[in-house]
C-alpha positions as CSV (number, residue, x, y, z in Angstrom):
1,X,68.6,219.7,-14.9
2,X,66.2,219.5,-11.9
3,X,63.0,218.7,-13.6
4,X,64.9,215.6,-14.9
5,X,65.4,214.7,-11.5
6,X,62.3,213.8,-11.3
7,X,61.5,211.5,-13.7
8,X,62.1,207.8,-13.6
9,X,65.3,206.7,-14.9
10,X,62.7,203.7,-17.0
11,X,59.6,203.9,-17.9
12,X,58.1,200.2,-17.7
13,X,54.4,201.0,-18.8
14,X,55.4,203.3,-21.9
15,X,58.0,200.7,-23.0
16,X,56.4,197.6,-22.9
17,X,52.9,199.4,-24.8
18,X,56.1,200.2,-27.0
19,X,56.5,196.4,-27.8
20,X,52.6,195.2,-27.4
21,X,52.8,194.0,-24.0
22,X,55.7,191.4,-24.4
23,X,57.9,191.9,-21.5
24,X,60.5,188.9,-22.6
25,X,61.1,190.8,-25.7
26,X,61.0,193.8,-23.8
27,X,64.1,192.0,-21.6
28,X,66.2,191.5,-24.9
29,X,66.0,194.6,-25.7
30,X,67.0,196.7,-22.1
31,X,70.2,193.9,-22.4
32,X,70.6,195.0,-25.5
33,X,71.5,198.3,-24.9
34,X,72.9,197.4,-21.9
35,X,75.9,195.1,-23.8
36,X,75.9,198.6,-26.6
37,X,76.1,201.5,-24.7
38,X,79.6,200.9,-22.5
39,X,81.0,201.7,-26.3
40,X,78.7,204.5,-27.1
41,X,79.8,206.1,-24.5
42,X,84.0,205.3,-24.2
43,X,82.9,206.7,-28.0
44,X,81.1,209.6,-26.1
45,X,84.3,209.9,-24.2
46,X,86.7,210.3,-26.2
47,X,85.0,212.8,-28.4
48,X,84.9,214.7,-25.4
49,X,88.7,214.7,-24.6
50,X,89.1,215.7,-28.5
51,X,86.9,218.1,-28.9
52,X,85.2,216.2,-31.9
53,X,82.0,217.4,-32.0
54,X,80.8,215.9,-35.0
55,X,80.9,212.6,-32.4
56,X,79.7,214.2,-29.6
57,X,76.5,214.9,-31.3
58,X,76.3,211.7,-33.4
59,X,77.1,209.7,-29.8
60,X,74.1,211.7,-28.2
61,X,71.8,211.0,-31.4
62,X,72.4,207.0,-30.9
63,X,71.8,206.9,-27.6
64,X,68.9,209.3,-27.1
65,X,67.2,207.4,-30.4
66,X,68.2,204.1,-28.0
67,X,67.0,205.0,-25.1
68,X,64.0,207.1,-26.3
69,X,63.4,203.6,-27.8
70,X,63.2,201.7,-25.0
71,X,61.6,204.7,-22.1
72,X,64.9,205.0,-20.3
73,X,63.8,208.3,-19.2
74,X,66.5,210.2,-17.9
75,X,69.1,208.7,-20.4
76,X,67.7,210.3,-23.2
77,X,67.2,213.7,-21.9
78,X,70.4,214.1,-21.3
79,X,71.3,212.4,-24.8
80,X,69.3,214.6,-25.8
81,X,71.8,217.6,-24.4
82,X,74.6,216.5,-25.2
83,X,73.9,215.6,-29.0
84,X,72.1,219.8,-29.5
85,X,75.4,221.0,-27.3
86,X,78.0,219.3,-30.0
87,X,76.0,220.2,-32.6
88,X,76.5,223.3,-31.4
89,X,79.8,223.2,-30.7
90,X,78.9,224.0,-26.8
91,X,81.6,222.6,-24.8
92,X,80.6,224.8,-21.0
93,X,78.6,221.9,-19.1
94,X,79.4,219.8,-21.3
95,X,81.3,217.5,-19.1
96,X,79.1,217.7,-16.8
97,X,75.8,216.6,-18.7
98,X,78.0,213.3,-19.3
99,X,79.0,212.6,-16.2
100,X,75.3,212.9,-15.1
101,X,74.5,210.2,-18.0
102,X,77.4,207.9,-17.0
103,X,75.3,208.0,-13.3
104,X,72.2,207.4,-15.0
105,X,74.0,204.5,-17.0
106,X,75.0,202.8,-14.3
107,X,71.6,202.8,-12.8
108,X,70.3,200.7,-15.6
109,X,72.6,197.5,-15.4
110,X,70.3,196.1,-12.6
111,X,66.6,196.4,-15.0
112,X,65.4,193.4,-14.8
């Protein structure tokens, strides 16, 4: 996890490259993500409480995909980790990863 701490929360250069340099479009996509992720976080939290590994894996995958497309590097890495833990049915360490994910998602609220 220490490696992830050195990554930027948001790699704007990579994200802009993905949208052909269109800053307005990128801002719209970030706003959509910011409006969507609280529901995903709630879904993930519920999956953790119920030890529903299918929900954990699927929600982690969804967050991973969306954050990867937007170059939200730390959110991507944590979502990837949570998705894998859900797929393997591994509960140990998943709550810590969830708390770190929640913290990282909080950091994107101020983007743009």
